[in-house]
C-alpha positions as CSV (number, residue, x, y, z in Angstrom):
1,M,133.6,113.3,104.2
2,T,131.1,110.9,102.8
3,D,130.8,111.2,99.0
4,T,127.4,112.5,98.0
5,N,127.6,112.4,94.2
6,F,126.2,109.4,92.5
7,D,124.9,108.1,89.1
8,V,121.8,106.7,90.8
9,V,120.1,107.4,94.1
10,I,117.3,105.1,95.2
11,I,114.8,106.3,97.8
12,G,113.6,103.1,99.6
13,G,115.4,99.9,100.5
14,G,112.6,97.4,99.9
15,P,112.7,94.5,97.4
16,G,112.5,97.0,94.5
17,G,115.0,99.4,95.9
18,Y,117.8,97.2,97.1
19,V,117.6,94.8,94.1
20,A,117.8,97.9,91.8
21,A,120.8,99.1,93.7
22,I,122.7,95.8,93.4
23,R,122.0,95.5,89.7
24,A,123.0,99.2,89.1
25,T,126.3,98.5,90.8
26,Q,126.9,95.4,88.7
27,L,126.4,97.6,85.7
28,G,129.0,100.1,86.9
29,L,126.7,102.8,88.1
30,K,127.7,104.5,91.3
31,T,124.7,104.0,93.5
32,A,123.3,104.9,96.9
33,V,120.2,104.0,98.8
34,V,118.1,106.1,101.2
35,E,116.1,104.1,103.8
36,Q,114.4,105.5,106.9
37,E,113.5,102.3,108.6
38,N,114.7,98.7,107.8
39,M,116.5,97.4,104.8
40,G,114.2,94.9,103.0
41,G,111.2,97.2,103.3
42,I,107.7,96.2,104.2
43,C,107.9,92.8,102.4
44,L,110.8,91.5,104.4
45,N,110.1,93.2,107.7
46,W,106.3,93.4,107.9
47,G,104.9,91.4,105.0
48,C,106.0,88.5,102.8
49,I,108.6,86.9,105.0
50,P,107.3,87.3,108.6
51,T,103.8,86.3,107.6
52,K,105.2,83.1,106.0
53,A,107.0,82.3,109.2
54,L,103.6,82.7,111.1
55,L,101.8,80.6,108.5
56,R,104.4,77.9,108.8
57,T,103.5,77.6,112.5
58,S,99.8,77.4,111.8
59,E,100.4,74.8,109.1
60,I,102.3,72.7,111.6
61,R,99.5,73.2,114.1
62,H,97.0,72.0,111.6
63,T,99.1,68.9,110.8
64,L,99.5,68.1,114.5
65,S,95.7,68.2,114.9
66,H,95.4,65.4,112.4
67,L,98.3,63.1,113.6
68,E,96.0,60.1,113.9
69,D,95.6,60.2,110.1
70,Y,99.3,59.4,109.9
71,G,99.4,56.7,112.6
72,L,100.9,59.1,115.2
73,S,99.7,60.5,118.5
74,A,100.8,63.3,120.8
75,K,99.4,64.9,123.9
76,D,99.3,68.4,125.3
77,I,100.0,70.3,122.0
78,K,100.0,74.0,123.0
79,V,100.5,77.3,121.3
80,D,102.9,79.7,122.8
81,L,102.0,82.9,121.0
82,K,105.0,84.9,122.3
83,K,107.4,82.3,120.9
84,V,105.4,82.1,117.6
85,V,105.7,85.9,117.2
86,K,109.4,85.9,118.3
87,R,110.3,83.3,115.7
88,S,108.6,85.4,113.0
89,R,110.4,88.6,114.1
90,D,113.8,86.7,114.3
91,V,113.4,85.5,110.7
92,A,112.6,89.0,109.5
93,A,115.6,90.4,111.4
94,Q,117.9,87.8,110.0
95,L,117.0,88.6,106.5
96,S,117.0,92.3,107.0
97,G,120.5,92.0,108.3
98,G,121.3,89.9,105.2
99,V,120.2,92.7,102.9
100,A,122.4,95.2,104.9
101,H,125.3,92.8,104.4
102,L,124.6,92.7,100.6
103,M,124.8,96.5,100.6
104,K,128.2,96.4,102.2
105,K,129.4,93.6,100.0
106,N,128.5,95.6,96.9
107,K,129.9,98.8,98.4
108,I,126.5,100.6,98.2
109,P,126.2,103.4,100.8
110,V,122.9,103.5,102.7
111,F,121.8,106.8,104.0
112,D,119.6,106.6,107.1
113,G,116.7,108.9,106.9
114,H,113.7,110.1,104.9
115,G,114.5,110.8,101.3
116,R,112.8,113.4,99.2
117,L,113.4,115.2,95.9
118,A,115.0,118.6,96.4
119,G,115.3,120.0,92.9
120,K,116.7,118.6,89.6
121,G,119.1,115.8,90.3
122,K,119.0,116.4,94.1
123,V,117.8,114.2,97.0
124,S,117.6,115.6,100.6
125,V,118.0,113.1,103.4
126,I,116.1,114.1,106.6
127,K,116.5,112.5,110.0
128,D,114.7,113.7,113.1
129,G,113.5,116.8,111.3
130,K,117.0,117.8,110.2
131,E,118.7,117.4,106.8
132,T,121.6,115.0,107.3
133,A,122.8,114.8,103.7
134,S,122.2,116.3,100.3
135,L,122.8,113.8,97.4
136,S,123.3,114.5,93.7
137,A,122.4,112.0,90.9
138,A,121.5,112.1,87.3
139,H,119.0,109.4,88.0
140,I,116.7,109.1,91.0
141,I,114.4,106.1,91.6
142,L,111.4,106.4,93.9
143,A,110.9,103.1,95.6
144,T,108.9,104.3,98.6
145,G,106.4,101.5,98.8
146,A,102.9,101.6,100.2
147,R,100.9,101.3,103.4
148,A,97.6,99.9,104.5
149,R,94.5,101.7,103.2
150,V,92.2,103.2,105.8
151,L,88.5,103.6,105.1
152,P,86.5,106.3,106.8
153,G,84.7,105.0,109.9
154,L,86.9,101.9,110.0
155,E,90.1,103.4,111.3
156,P,92.5,101.1,113.1
157,D,93.4,101.8,116.7
158,G,96.3,99.4,117.0
159,K,94.7,97.7,120.0
160,L,91.4,96.1,119.1
161,I,91.3,97.1,115.4
162,W,94.5,95.9,113.6
163,T,96.3,96.5,110.4
164,Y,98.7,93.9,109.1
165,R,101.4,95.3,111.4
166,E,99.5,94.6,114.7
167,A,98.2,91.3,113.3
168,M,101.8,90.1,112.9
169,V,102.7,90.8,116.5
170,P,99.5,90.0,118.4
171,D,99.7,90.4,122.2
172,M,96.9,87.9,122.6
173,M,95.3,85.0,120.8
174,P,91.8,86.1,119.9
175,K,89.0,83.6,120.3
176,S,87.0,85.4,117.7
177,L,88.2,87.5,114.8
178,L,86.7,89.6,112.0
179,V,88.8,90.0,108.8
180,V,87.6,92.9,106.5
181,G,88.8,92.1,103.0
182,S,89.4,88.7,101.4
183,G,92.4,89.4,99.2
184,A,95.8,87.7,99.8
185,I,96.6,89.6,103.0
186,G,93.1,89.1,104.5
187,M,92.9,85.3,103.7
188,E,96.5,84.6,104.9
189,F,95.7,86.1,108.3
190,A,92.3,84.4,108.3
191,S,94.1,81.1,107.8
192,F,96.7,81.7,110.4
193,F,94.3,82.6,113.2
194,S,91.8,80.0,112.2
195,D,94.3,77.2,112.3
196,L,95.4,78.4,115.7
197,G,91.9,78.0,117.0
198,A,90.2,81.4,116.4
199,E,86.6,81.6,115.2
200,V,87.1,83.7,112.0
201,T,84.5,85.8,110.0
202,V,85.5,87.3,106.7
203,V,83.7,90.2,105.0
204,E,84.2,90.9,101.3
205,V,82.5,93.7,99.4
206,L,82.8,91.9,96.1
207,P,80.7,88.8,95.2
208,R,83.5,86.3,96.0
209,V,86.5,85.8,98.2
210,L,90.0,86.1,96.5
211,P,88.2,88.2,93.8
212,V,91.3,88.6,91.5
213,E,91.6,84.8,91.1
214,D,89.9,82.6,88.5
215,E,86.2,82.2,89.5
216,E,86.4,78.4,89.7
217,I,89.5,78.6,92.0
218,S,87.8,81.2,94.1
219,A,84.8,79.0,94.6
220,L,86.9,76.0,95.6
221,A,88.8,78.1,98.1
222,A,85.5,79.4,99.6
223,K,84.3,75.8,100.0
224,Q,87.5,74.8,101.8
225,F,87.5,77.9,104.1
226,K,83.9,77.1,105.1
227,K,84.8,73.5,105.7
228,Q,87.5,74.7,108.1
229,G,84.9,76.7,110.0
230,M,85.2,80.2,108.7
231,T,82.2,82.3,108.1
232,L,82.3,84.2,104.8
233,H,80.1,87.2,103.9
234,T,80.5,88.3,100.3
235,S,78.8,91.2,98.6
236,A,78.8,92.6,102.1
237,T,80.2,95.7,103.8
238,V,81.2,96.6,107.4
239,K,79.2,99.8,108.1
240,A,80.5,100.5,111.6
241,L,82.9,99.3,114.2
242,K,82.2,100.0,117.9
243,T,84.8,99.2,120.4
244,S,84.4,98.4,124.1
245,A,87.1,97.6,126.6
246,K,88.0,94.2,125.3
247,S,85.9,93.6,122.1
248,V,84.6,95.1,118.9
249,T,81.0,95.1,117.7
250,A,80.7,95.2,113.9
251,T,77.6,96.1,111.9
252,I,77.7,94.1,108.7
253,E,75.4,94.9,105.8
254,T,74.9,91.6,104.1
255,G,73.0,92.8,101.0
256,K,69.4,93.7,100.1
257,G,69.2,96.0,103.0
258,K,69.8,93.3,105.6
259,S,72.3,93.8,108.4
260,E,73.6,92.0,111.4
261,E,75.9,92.7,114.3
262,I,78.7,90.4,115.5
263,T,81.0,91.0,118.5
264,V,84.6,89.8,118.2
265,D,87.8,90.0,120.2
266,R,89.8,91.7,117.4
267,V,89.3,93.0,113.8
268,I,91.9,93.0,111.0
269,L,91.5,95.5,108.3
270,A,92.8,94.2,104.9
271,V,91.2,96.5,102.4
272,G,94.1,97.3,100.2
273,I,97.1,99.6,100.2
274,V,97.9,103.1,99.0
275,G,101.2,104.4,97.7
276,N,103.6,106.4,99.8
277,V,103.6,109.5,97.6
278,E,103.4,112.2,100.4
279,D,106.4,114.3,101.4
280,I,108.8,112.9,98.8
281,G,109.2,116.1,96.9
282,I,107.1,115.4,93.8
283,D,104.9,118.5,94.1
284,G,105.7,120.9,91.3
285,T,107.5,118.3,89.3
286,G,106.4,116.3,86.2
287,V,105.6,113.3,88.4
288,T,102.0,112.3,87.9
289,V,99.9,110.6,90.7
290,D,96.8,108.6,89.7
291,R,94.8,108.4,92.9
292,S,97.6,107.3,95.2
293,H,100.1,105.8,92.8
294,I,102.8,107.2,90.6
295,V,102.3,106.9,86.8
296,T,105.3,105.5,84.9
297,D,106.0,104.3,81.3
298,E,107.3,100.8,80.4
299,W,110.8,101.7,81.6
300,M,109.5,103.0,84.9
301,A,110.2,106.6,84.0
302,T,107.9,109.3,85.4
303,G,107.0,112.5,83.7
304,E,109.9,114.2,85.4
305,P,113.2,113.7,83.5
306,G,115.7,111.7,85.5
307,V,113.1,110.5,88.0
308,Y,111.8,106.9,88.0
309,A,109.4,104.9,90.2
310,I,109.2,101.2,90.9
311,G,107.3,98.8,93.2
312,D,104.1,99.3,95.2
313,V,104.2,103.1,94.9
314,T,103.4,102.6,91.1
315,G,100.3,100.5,91.7
316,P,99.2,96.9,91.2
317,P,100.0,94.1,91.2
318,W,101.5,94.8,94.7
319,L,104.1,92.0,94.7
320,A,107.7,92.0,95.8
321,H,108.9,90.1,92.8
322,K,107.2,92.6,90.5
323,A,109.1,95.4,92.3
324,S,112.4,93.6,92.0
325,H,112.0,93.0,88.3
326,E,110.9,96.6,87.7
327,G,114.1,97.7,89.5
328,V,116.3,95.6,87.3
329,I,114.6,96.8,84.1
330,C,114.8,100.4,85.2
331,V,118.5,100.4,85.9
332,E,119.4,98.3,82.9
333,K,117.6,100.9,80.7
334,I,119.4,103.7,82.5
335,A,122.8,101.9,81.9
336,G,122.0,101.3,78.3
337,A,122.3,97.5,78.7
338,A,121.6,95.3,75.7
339,D,118.4,93.2,75.4
340,V,116.3,95.1,78.0
341,H,112.7,94.2,77.6
342,P,109.6,95.8,79.1
343,M,107.8,93.7,81.7
344,K,104.7,91.8,80.7
345,K,102.4,92.1,83.6
346,E,100.3,89.2,82.4
347,R,103.2,86.9,83.1
348,I,103.7,88.0,86.7
349,P,102.7,85.0,89.0
350,G,100.6,85.6,92.1
351,C,100.7,83.5,95.2
352,T,98.5,83.4,98.3
353,Y,99.8,81.4,101.2
354,C,96.5,80.7,103.0
355,R,95.3,77.1,103.5
356,P,94.8,75.9,100.8
357,Q,97.5,77.7,98.9
358,I,96.5,79.6,95.7
359,A,98.9,80.3,92.8
360,S,98.2,81.7,89.3
361,V,99.7,83.3,86.3
362,G,98.1,84.8,83.1
363,L,94.5,85.2,82.2
364,T,91.5,83.8,84.1
365,E,89.0,81.8,82.1
366,A,86.6,84.8,82.0
367,A,89.4,87.2,81.0
368,A,90.5,84.9,78.2
369,K,87.0,84.8,76.8
370,E,86.6,88.5,77.2
371,A,89.8,89.0,75.2
372,G,88.3,87.1,72.3
373,H,90.1,83.8,72.7
374,E,88.5,80.5,71.8
375,T,89.7,78.5,74.7
376,K,90.6,74.9,75.7
377,I,90.4,74.3,79.4
378,G,92.2,71.5,81.2
379,R,91.6,70.5,84.9
380,F,93.1,67.9,87.1
381,P,92.2,67.3,90.8
382,F,94.6,66.6,93.6
383,I,92.6,63.4,94.5
384,G,93.9,61.9,91.2
385,N,97.6,62.4,92.2
386,G,99.5,59.7,94.1
387,K,101.9,62.2,95.9
388,A,99.0,64.4,97.1
389,I,97.2,61.4,98.5
390,A,100.4,60.1,100.2
391,L,100.9,63.6,101.7
392,G,97.3,63.5,103.1
393,E,96.5,66.5,100.9
394,P,93.8,65.3,98.4
395,D,92.0,68.6,98.1
396,G,92.8,70.9,95.2
397,M,93.0,71.4,91.5
398,V,95.3,72.5,88.6
399,K,93.6,74.4,85.8
400,T,95.1,75.4,82.5
401,I,93.7,77.7,79.8
402,F,94.9,77.5,76.2
403,D,94.1,79.3,73.0
404,A,92.3,76.6,71.0
405,K,93.7,77.8,67.7
406,T,97.4,78.4,68.5
407,G,97.9,76.2,71.6
408,E,99.3,79.2,73.5
409,L,99.2,78.9,77.3
410,L,97.0,81.8,78.3
411,G,96.7,81.1,82.0
412,A,97.3,78.6,84.8
413,H,95.5,78.5,88.1
414,M,96.1,76.2,91.1
415,I,94.7,75.5,94.5
416,G,96.1,73.1,97.0
417,T,99.2,72.2,99.0
418,E,102.5,73.6,97.8
419,V,101.1,75.1,94.6
420,T,103.1,78.3,95.3
421,E,106.2,76.2,94.5
422,L,104.7,74.7,91.3
423,I,103.5,77.8,89.5
424,Q,107.0,78.8,88.3
425,G,106.8,75.9,85.9
426,F,103.9,77.5,84.0
427,V,105.6,80.9,84.3
428,I,108.7,79.6,82.5
429,A,106.5,77.9,79.9
430,M,104.7,81.2,79.2
431,G,108.0,83.0,79.1
432,L,109.3,80.6,76.5
433,E,106.0,80.7,74.6
434,T,105.7,77.0,75.1
435,T,102.6,75.5,73.4
436,E,100.1,72.9,74.6
437,A,101.7,70.3,72.3
438,E,105.2,70.9,73.8
439,L,103.9,70.7,77.3
440,M,102.2,67.4,76.6
441,Q,105.5,66.0,75.3
442,T,107.3,67.1,78.4
443,I,108.2,64.3,80.9
444,F,107.3,65.1,84.5
445,P,108.8,63.1,87.4
446,H,106.8,60.5,89.3
447,P,105.6,60.6,92.0
448,T,105.3,64.4,92.3
449,L,102.7,67.0,92.6
450,S,104.0,68.5,89.4
451,E,102.4,65.6,87.5
452,M,99.1,67.3,87.9
453,M,100.4,70.1,85.8
454,H,101.0,67.6,83.0
455,E,97.6,66.0,83.5
456,S,95.8,69.3,83.4
457,V,97.5,70.1,80.0
458,L,96.5,66.6,78.7
459,D,92.9,67.2,79.9
460,A,92.7,70.3,77.7
461,E,93.2,68.1,74.7
462,G,91.0,65.3,76.0
463,R,94.0,63.0,76.7
464,V,94.0,62.9,80.5
465,I,95.4,59.6,81.9
466,H,94.7,59.3,85.6
467,M,91.1,60.7,85.9
């Protein structure tokens, strides 16, 4: 018979759950995972990974449309949407299988089914309405993730009105598209479909697109999106969606009582996510839910002894790397490992893989000033960087924010090609508490995009070289 007694049982096999399971096993804790769908969770199967595969296709399509700029030419460039989608799904399947392999390699049993708390130290596994296993553990980690938020009157139908799931496996290439919400998910899909030829309209209820980013970066992004042909409505709301046989008519309130109607082939709803807190057995326990997310302390413990929560189910920022790090901290604390430190959310980097890419860490300029810092700001544009010009990508900027008195790096914000691969440099600098002076003394290789990071730091001190 399968052993059902463990030190740790994790409900959910996403980037928080499976990473926590591996780390727990490394620490000598007997661990099991309960997963009702695919290992890797939403991120690997329906989020981070497959969307990046799609965006790689649209990025190449964009480059092909500018071949003349590179002294090249080609004819009859076509998009085969079925093959585009298949490649994305194949990538996701390969990596999901890789996670399953890691579970076997680490001898971590995975129970197929829906997990829910069933009393102190108990987890019930349910499959097709029947209990298939009853697990015991002194420590139970809820890593149940989140799902797309649905607003009243703007419900998806899976055919004409999509969530991210349908948008990742489109059965047709829309000629016109409305994206509701301009966060990371919304703008990534807007970029993908725009670069494949769709006429894209974006509606955002807040005053600017990508509203969590630094205001200056957001403004540069909006300028680029408009240059690409997107229509952006900010401080606007979609009041109604009316479907016909093959299209959707949206009523958009654009502010000051004005409204307009547009008809599009498809609509993508990207208005946030809500935690999966239903039917996981937390009713009657000490687990507290704030709106739709589980409340935890700095060690990811809930109000119920022996029950923890990590990842998207605990609230923002909704990022896979945040979930993974929470999982590691949680199980290291459970195991009594030395040198366990609470996570500093202000040091979590955020990346958006639209075109142009956006990457940031730390405080925005406005947040730094609101926190009482006297700031020094450095900026360096892509147009001043030799590698960016050689790549044919001269649009973008690196912005750094320092405390004027201490030289502490408070925030870094980037827009432009491959900035999602550059941001880790500033993340490391913040983690090591590197000062402005130390960054100025650091030698960056030439020719690279990373030189702009150095120049931005120099600019904060009035020492910029190449601009």
